[in-house]
C-alpha positions in Angstrom: 19.3 18.8 -6.8 17.9 19.4 -3.2 18.1 16.9 -0.3 14.1 16.7 -0.8 14.6 16.0 -4.6 17.0 13.3 -4.0 15.1 11.6 -1.5 12.1 12.0 -3.8 14.0 10.3 -6.4 15.3 7.3 -4.0 11.6 6.8 -2.8 10.6 6.8 -6.4 13.1 4.1 -7.2 12.1 2.2 -4.0 8.3 2.4 -5.0 8.6 2.2 -8.7 7.1 4.7 -10.8 3.3 3.6 -10.6 3.5 3.4 -7.0 5.2 6.4 -6.4 2.8 8.4 -8.8 -0.2 7.0 -6.9 1.5 8.0 -3.3 2.1 11.8 -5.0 -1.6 12.1 -6.2 -2.7 10.9 -2.8 -0.2 12.8 -0.5 0.2 16.1 -2.8 1.0 18.9 -0.7 1.5 16.7 2.7 4.8 17.1 4.5 5.5 13.2 5.3 8.3 12.3 7.5 9.6 8.6 8.3 10.7 7.3 11.5 14.2 6.3 12.2 13.1 2.7 12.9 10.3 1.4 11.3 9.7 -1.2 14.1 9.0 1.8 16.6 6.4 3.8 14.2 4.1 4.2 17.4 5.8 6.6 19.9 3.3 5.7 22.4 3.8 2.0 22.0 7.5 2.4 22.0 7.2 4.4 25.1 5.2 1.9 27.2 8.0 -0.6 26.1 10.9 1.6 27.5 8.9 2.2 30.7 8.1 -1.6 30.8 11.5 -2.4 30.4 12.9 0.1 33.0 10.3 -1.1 35.8 10.4 -4.8 35.1 12.0 -7.2 37.2 15.0 -7.1 34.9 15.4 -3.4 35.1 16.8 -2.6 31.7 19.9 0.4 32.2 19.6 3.9 30.7 22.4 3.2 28.4 20.7 0.0 27.4 17.5 1.6 26.4 19.5 4.4 24.5 21.2 2.0 22.5 18.0 -0.3 22.0 15.9 2.6 20.8 18.4 5.1 19.3 17.4 7.7 21.7 19.2 10.3 23.7 19.8 10.0 27.8 17.3 13.2 28.2 14.8 11.5 25.8 15.0 8.3 28.2 14.6 10.1 31.2 11.8 12.2 30.0 9.8 8.9 28.9 10.4 7.2 32.4 9.3 10.4 34.0 12.7 10.9 35.8 15.3 13.6 35.9 18.7 12.7 35.5 
């Protein structure tokens, strides 16, 4: 069984057959990816939060931001507009 098939089975088990079938009908043929962290679905919002935390008086450190947002050092630097 492929990874995609396993993921679809997992999704069907989570949603239930009826909701899964509805989703398949609505999204047929579409490629859908899920974020690592549902709390940060909106990248723009996440990035604004990272910048605000970095620039704030408390000045979150790069390692703290990496851990909190599950991002690499280079991703954090790119978001805050700095080079390492």
